[in-house]
C-alpha positions in Angstrom: 10.6 -3.3 -27.1 7.0 -4.3 -27.3 5.9 -5.9 -30.5 2.3 -7.0 -29.6 -0.1 -7.8 -26.8 -3.0 -10.2 -27.2 -5.8 -10.9 -24.7 -6.3 -14.6 -24.2 -9.6 -16.4 -23.7 -9.1 -16.8 -20.0 -10.0 -13.7 -18.0 -7.1 -11.5 -16.9 -4.6 -13.3 -19.1 -2.5 -11.8 -21.9 0.3 -12.9 -24.2 3.1 -10.4 -24.8 5.5 -10.6 -27.7 8.8 -8.9 -26.7 12.0 -8.2 -28.6 15.4 -7.4 -27.0 17.6 -5.4 -29.3 21.2 -6.1 -30.4 22.9 -3.5 -28.2 21.1 -4.6 -25.0 21.9 -8.3 -25.7 25.5 -7.6 -26.6 26.0 -5.8 -23.3 24.4 -8.7 -21.4 26.6 -11.3 -23.1 29.7 -9.3 -22.3 28.5 -9.1 -18.7 28.0 -12.9 -18.7 31.5 -13.4 -20.1 33.1 -11.3 -17.4 31.2 -13.3 -14.8 32.1 -16.7 -16.2 35.7 -16.2 -17.5 37.3 -16.5 -14.1 36.3 -20.2 -14.0 37.1 -21.1 -17.6 40.3 -22.9 -18.6 41.5 -22.5 -22.2 44.8 -24.1 -23.4 47.4 -21.4 -24.1 45.8 -18.8 -21.8 46.0 -18.3 -18.1 42.9 -19.2 -16.2 40.4 -16.3 -16.4 42.3 -14.5 -19.2 40.9 -16.1 -22.3 39.3 -13.6 -24.7 35.5 -13.8 -25.3 35.8 -14.7 -29.0 38.2 -17.6 -28.2 35.8 -19.0 -25.6 32.9 -18.7 -28.1 34.9 -20.4 -30.8 35.7 -23.3 -28.5 32.3 -23.7 -26.8 29.9 -22.3 -29.4 28.6 -19.0 -30.3 25.7 -19.2 -27.7 27.9 -20.1 -24.7 26.8 -16.8 -22.9 23.3 -16.6 -24.4 21.5 -18.3 -21.5 22.9 -16.0 -18.8 22.4 -13.0 -21.0 18.7 -13.9 -21.5 18.2 -14.5 -17.8 19.7 -11.1 -17.1 17.6 -9.1 -19.7 14.2 -10.7 -20.1 12.7 -9.4 -16.7 13.4 -5.8 -17.5 12.2 -6.2 -21.1 9.0 -7.9 -19.9 8.5 -5.1 -17.4 8.9 -2.4 -20.1 6.6 -4.3 -22.5 3.9 -4.6 -19.8 4.2 -0.9 -18.9 3.9 0.1 -22.6 0.7 -2.1 -22.9 -0.6 -0.6 -19.6 -0.8 -4.1 -18.0 -0.5 -4.6 -14.3 1.2 -8.0 -14.3 0.8 -10.0 -11.1 2.3 -13.3 -12.3 4.1 -14.8 -15.3 2.7 -18.2 -16.4 5.1 -19.0 -19.2 8.2 -17.7 -21.1 8.9 -19.0 -24.5 12.2 -17.9 -26.0 12.1 -17.6 -29.8 15.0 -16.5 -32.1 18.4 -15.9 -30.5 21.4 -14.5 -32.2 24.0 -11.7 -31.9 21.3 -9.4 -33.2 19.2 -10.0 -30.0 16.3 -12.3 -29.3 12.5 -12.4 -29.0 10.2 -14.2 -26.6 6.5 -14.5 -25.8 5.2 -14.3 -22.3 1.8 -15.5 -21.0 1.0 -13.2 -18.0 -1.8 -12.8 -15.5 -2.9 -9.2 -14.9 -4.8 -7.5 -12.1 -8.4 -6.7 -13.1 -9.6 -3.1 -13.1 -12.9 -3.3 -11.3 -15.8 -1.0 -11.8 -17.7 -0.4 -8.5 -20.8 1.5 -7.4 -22.8 1.9 -4.2 -19.7 2.9 -2.3 -21.1 6.2 -1.0 -23.7 6.1 1.7 -22.8 2.7 3.1 -24.7 2.0 6.3 -22.9 0.7 9.3 -23.7 0.4 13.0 -21.7 2.5 15.3 -21.0 1.0 18.7 -22.1 2.9 21.8 -19.4 4.9 23.5 -21.4 5.7 26.6 -19.5 4.8 29.8 -21.5 2.9 32.5 -20.8 2.7 36.2 -20.2 -1.0 35.8 -17.4 -0.4 33.3 -15.7 2.1 35.6 -16.0 -0.5 38.4 -14.5 -3.2 36.2 -11.5 -0.9 35.4 -11.0 -0.1 39.1 -11.1 -3.8 40.0 -8.5 -4.5 37.2 -6.2 -1.9 38.8 -6.8 -3.5 42.2 -6.0 -6.9 40.8 -2.7 -5.7 39.3 -1.7 -4.3 42.7 -2.5 -7.3 44.7 0.2 -9.3 46.5 0.7 -13.0 46.9 0.4 -14.4 50.4 0.9 -17.9 51.7 -2.3 -19.8 52.9 -1.8 -22.0 55.9 -5.2 -22.5 57.4 -7.1 -24.2 54.6 -7.0 -26.5 51.6 -6.2 -25.4 48.0 -9.1 -23.8 46.1 -9.7 -22.6 42.6 -8.0 -19.2 42.1 -5.1 -20.2 44.4 -1.6 -20.8 43.1 -0.2 -24.2 44.1 3.6 -24.7 44.3 4.1 -28.4 43.4 6.5 -31.1 42.4 5.0 -33.5 39.9 6.1 -36.5 37.9 4.0 -38.2 35.2 3.8 -41.9 34.3 2.1 -43.8 31.5 1.9 -47.6 31.8 4.2 -47.3 34.8 7.0 -45.5 32.9 8.0 -41.9 33.3 7.7 -39.8 30.1 9.7 -36.9 28.8 8.5 -33.5 29.8 6.3 -34.9 32.6 8.4 -33.8 35.6 9.0 -30.4 37.4 9.9 -29.1 40.8 8.5 -26.1 42.6 6.1 -25.4 39.8 3.7 -22.5 40.3 0.2 -23.6 39.0 -2.8 -21.3 39.2 -5.8 -23.6 39.8 -8.8 -23.1 37.7 -7.1 -21.5 34.7 -7.2 -24.7 32.7 -3.6 -24.6 31.6 -2.9 -28.3 32.3 -4.7 -31.3 30.9 -8.3 -31.8 32.0 -8.7 -33.1 35.5 -5.2 -32.2 36.7 -5.9 -28.9 38.4 -9.3 -30.1 39.7 -7.5 -33.0 41.4 -5.3 -30.6 43.4 -8.2 -28.6 44.8 -9.0 -29.8 48.4 -5.5 -30.9 49.2 -3.4 -29.2 51.9 0.2 -28.0 52.2 2.7 -30.8 52.7 0.4 -33.6 51.2 1.8 -36.1 48.8 -0.7 -37.8 46.5 -1.3 -39.4 43.1 -3.9 -38.3 40.6 -5.3 -40.1 37.5 -5.9 -38.2 34.3 -6.3 -38.9 30.6 -4.5 -36.9 27.8 -6.8 -35.5 25.2 -7.1 -37.4 21.9 -5.8 -34.3 20.1 -2.8 -33.8 22.4 0.2 -32.4 20.5 2.5 -35.2 21.7 1.3 -38.2 19.6 2.9 -40.7 22.0 0.7 -39.4 24.8 -2.6 -38.6 23.0 -5.5 -40.4 24.5 -3.3 -42.2 27.1 -4.2 -42.7 30.7 -1.6 -41.2 33.0 -0.8 -41.0 36.7 1.0 -38.0 38.3 2.7 -38.1 41.7 2.2 -34.7 43.3 3.8 -33.0 46.3 2.1 -29.8 47.4 4.7 -27.5 48.9 2.7 -24.2 49.3 -0.6 -22.6 48.7 -0.6 -19.0 47.7 -3.5 -16.6 47.1 -3.6 -13.0 45.9 -4.5 -10.5 48.6 -6.2 -7.4 47.2 -5.8 -3.9 48.7 -8.7 -2.0 50.1 -10.1 0.6 47.6 -9.9 3.9 49.4 -8.1 7.3 49.1 -4.8 5.8 50.3 -5.0 3.2 47.5 -5.7 5.9 45.0 -2.6 7.9 46.0 -0.5 4.7 45.6 -1.7 4.0 42.1 -2.3 7.4 40.6 -1.6 11.1 41.0 -5.2 11.7 42.3 -6.0 12.3 45.9 -9.5 10.9 46.3 -11.4 7.8 45.0 -14.0 10.0 43.3 -11.3 11.9 41.4 -9.7 8.6 40.4 -13.0 7.2 39.1 -13.4 10.3 36.9 -10.0 9.6 35.5 -10.9 6.0 34.9 -14.1 7.1 33.2 -12.1 9.2 30.7 -9.8 6.3 30.1 -12.7 3.9 29.4 -14.4 6.5 27.2 -11.2 6.8 25.1 -10.9 3.0 24.7 -14.6 2.7 23.8 -14.2 5.4 21.1 -11.1 3.7 19.7 -12.9 0.3 19.6 -16.0 1.9 18.0 -13.8 3.5 15.3 -12.0 0.2 14.6 -15.3 -1.7 14.4 -16.7 1.0 12.1 -13.8 0.6 9.7 -14.1 -3.2 9.9 -17.7 -3.0 8.9 -16.9 -0.7 6.1 -14.1 -2.9 4.7 -16.4 -5.9 4.9 -19.0 -4.1 2.8 -16.4 -2.8 0.4 -15.0 -6.3 -0.3 -18.5 -7.4 -1.2 -18.3 -5.0 -4.1 -15.5 -7.0 -5.7 -17.8 -9.2 -7.8 -15.5 -9.7 -10.8 -13.1 -12.7 -11.2 -9.8 -12.1 -9.4 -6.8 -14.3 -10.3 -5.7 -16.8 -7.6 -2.1 -15.5 -8.3 -3.0 -12.3 -6.5 -4.1 -14.1 -3.4 -0.9 -16.3 -3.5 1.3 -13.2 -3.8 -0.5 -11.5 -0.9 -0.1 -14.7 1.3 3.6 -14.8 0.4 4.0 -11.1 1.3 2.3 -11.7 4.7 4.6 -14.7 5.4 7.7 -12.7 4.5 6.5 -9.9 6.8 6.0 -12.4 9.6 9.5 -13.8 8.9 11.0 -10.4 9.1 9.2 -9.8 12.4 10.5 -13.1 13.8 14.0 -12.2 12.7 13.8 -8.9 14.5 13.2 -11.0 17.6 16.1 -13.3 17.1 14.2 -16.1 15.4 13.1 -17.1 11.8 10.2 -18.8 10.1 12.0 -22.2 10.0 12.7 -22.2 13.7 9.2 -21.0 14.5 7.7 -23.9 12.4 10.0 -26.4 14.2 9.0 -25.2 17.7 5.2 -25.0 16.9 5.0 -28.1 14.8 3.5 -26.1 11.9 4.7 -26.1 8.3 4.5 -23.4 5.6 1.4 -25.0 4.2 -0.5 -24.6 7.4 0.6 -21.0 7.7 -0.5 -20.3 4.1 -4.0 -21.8 4.8 -4.3 -19.7 7.9 -3.4 -16.4 6.1 -5.5 -17.1 2.9 -8.8 -15.6 4.1 -7.2 -12.4 5.3 -5.1 -12.2 2.1 -8.3 -12.6 -0.1 -9.9 -9.8 1.9 -6.9 -7.5 1.5 -6.7 -8.1 -2.3 -10.4 -7.4 -2.8 -10.3 -4.3 -0.7 -7.3 -2.9 -2.5 -8.8 -3.5 -5.9 -12.1 -1.9 -4.9 -10.3 1.2 -3.4 -8.1 1.5 -6.5 -11.3 1.5 -8.6 -12.8 4.2 -6.4 -9.7 6.3 -6.8 -9.9 6.0 -10.6 -13.6 6.7 -10.7 -13.2 9.7 -8.4 -10.1 10.9 -10.3 -8.3 11.1 -7.0 -4.8 12.6 -7.3 -1.9 13.3 -4.9 0.6 16.2 -5.3 4.4 16.1 -4.9 4.3 17.7 -1.5 2.0 14.9 -0.1 4.4 12.2 -1.5 7.4 13.9 0.0 5.7 14.3 3.3 4.9 10.5 3.3 8.5 9.7 2.5 9.6 11.7 5.5 7.0 10.1 7.7 8.2 6.6 6.6 11.8 7.6 7.1 11.1 8.7 10.7 9.1 5.5 11.3 11.9 3.2 10.0 14.7 5.4 11.5 16.1 5.9 8.0 16.8 8.8 5.7 14.1 9.8 3.1 16.5 9.0 0.2 17.0 5.5 1.6 13.3 4.9 1.8 13.0 5.9 -1.9 15.3 3.1 -2.8 12.8 0.6 -1.5 9.5 2.3 -2.4 9.0 3.9 -5.8 7.3 7.2 -6.1 4.5 5.6 -8.3 3.9 2.9 -5.7 3.8 5.4 -2.9 1.4 7.7 -4.8 -0.9 4.7 -5.4 -0.9 3.9 -1.7 -1.9 7.5 -0.9 -4.7 7.5 -3.5 -6.0 4.3 -1.9 -5.9 6.0 1.5 -7.8 8.9 0.1 -10.4 6.6 -1.4 -10.9 4.9 2.0 -11.3 8.3 3.6 -13.9 9.3 1.0 -15.9 6.1 1.7 -15.6 6.8 5.5 -16.8 10.4 5.1 -19.8 9.4 3.1 -20.8 6.4 5.3 -24.0 6.5 7.3 -23.7 5.5 11.0 -26.7 4.0 12.7 
């Protein structure tokens, strides 16, 4: 039950005074008793069979109070915030006041999401990328198809050159000692891609099949292995084979092999349509990115850091879920990459800030435009999500409340309103 709410001096902070009634607290203490009694020994009673009032007499009247408070205050705080129409994003402090069999009261200092007021969201000017397809773009697409259909052939009449794939054995030494991870056999290295440390690939260029030689290189100062960073190294190399990619001739026969078309001209028309579709998708994405950038600029009011922190944590949890679906988890990922959670949080923060600002602006637009969604739209979205997650609609409802889903749909409508009223240059 809400007693009172007071706005504090700091922006977006309130203090709530909340009371939990006797009936609710009594049910919670009984629940705490049932949970704890199994591990309590009382002389004269079998373990786990001592009555509640006997335990309270021996250990004190408030023996179950702490667990009961922990069990009840979140819901009580949620109800109080809802009654005060506060969108709580973080709880700074909980101060428990009077506690007895008649219930208890507490004060909570909370941080709430601001309700922005925005203008100038209609008629936003953005530049629309050109979607005109050029002959050069069609040719680039054709060459990409040709590249994908090339085959590797062995080169025997010349030395290795950039673009070739060299099959090598190598072993690295620092100060005359071999180091861990510096040895491989029959390794396929494409020369000129820059995948190895500077100077390594360049030193292989010009050598011929069967040669054995030594190259001198220096590890970069920022190399990820600290014991090697900045160190001079020697690599013993044996060049087993030089391979290059042989590309097919671009003619009607090539077209029949890679498509359902019969002639090169027909295939070029197909590629032109493919490029046009890609350009249109890229232009639409860029259009939306420009819109979101301009919308976030409308969030000029103070926004609590807690909202950014919450968004970063949500993004990290989503990333962890994605990793788990691939048989990994966040801890393992950090171990393999040498990153820690702090680095990931720093990486995600700019995107999180943009997401929070955009959401607040779109929620403001939805309020100002009195955007509503009907029950049929909500049900349709539940069904869409159920199909997407391969779940039943009722199962999705257990994870996403109707109010939350309705708010998401309002935000989507607000974005569409901005998009429809934007001016493309």
